[in-house]
N, C-alpha and C positions, 0 to 999 in steps of 0.2 A: 677474671682470667677464664678463657674459654678452653675447655677439655673434650677434644673431639667435636663432633658435629651438634650434640644434642645435651651434653652435660656441660655445667658452668660452675665454677667455685668462686664465691664471694664470701666476704666477710662485711656485717655492717659495721664492724668496730674502726674501720679505716675511714676517717674524716678529718679534715684539716683543723676544724674548729670546734668540734663537739666530740664526747666521748664515744658516742656510737651515731651513725648517720641514719641507719635503716633498723627499725626495731625487730620486724620478723626475721631480718637475715641475722641479726645479731644474737637472737635468740636460738635460731637453729646452731650456730657455732657454738653458743654456750650448752645447749644440749648434748651436742657431740663431744664436747670437751670433757662434760661430766662422764658420759658413756665411757670415752677412752680412758679417762683416769681411774675406773672400776673394772677394766679388761673387758670392756663390751657388754658388761652386765648391768642391770639396773640395781644400785645398791638397796639393801633392805633398810639400812638406817638412812635417814634424811641428813646428810652432812651441810654445814652452813657455807655458803661461797663468801668469800672476802675479796672485794675489788680495792685494789690499790692502784690507781691509774699512775703511771709514771710519766706520761706524756706531759710537756709543758703547756697546759691548756691556760690561756690568758684568763686571770681571774678566777681560776679554779672552776669546779663544776657548779652547774646551776641546780637549783631545786628541782627543775624539770629533769633533768640528767640523772640525779639521784634517784627521783621518784621512778624513772624509766629503768633502771639497773635493778632496783627492788622489785619493780613488776615482773621482770624477766625472771628474777627467782621464784617469785611467787606463780607463774606459769609453768615452771618445771618443778614446782614443790619443794622448792629450797627456801631457806631463809638467807636474807642476804644483808652484809653489812658494808659500807663504803667507808675507806680511810682515805683522809685528804691531808697530805702534808707537802710541802714545799720540796722535799728530798725523799729519796726512795729510803725505806726504813731497812737498816742492817738485819741480819737473821735474828741476831740479839734482841733488837728492838721491837721486831716482829713478834718473836716469841713471848716477850715481856708484854706486849700488847694483847695478845692471845689469852695469855693467863689471866691478866686482870680483867679481861671481857668475858671470861667464862668459856672461852673456846677450848676444846681438848687440844693435844699436841699435834702440830702440823704433820 
């Protein structure tokens, strides 16, 4: 998407066959998401990021995609975990998963 003559907005997460199409663009989107989630400030604590892809990716995520998501987290100083399920988790299922894996409350 082009905004004006010099600025463009893109997301590397939009790709028909893989969870992210461009590592660097996806990394910028992820950094901005974390920044906005904390009101534009860099959080003192290092929250872990949980990826729960809801797109219907044929065959699930590849090892390369999972490694790429984890590498994005490392680049922005976050620990990343990827959940792969056939269906979207309900809030209760997600909370149970987070509790069982040692995450603090959502």
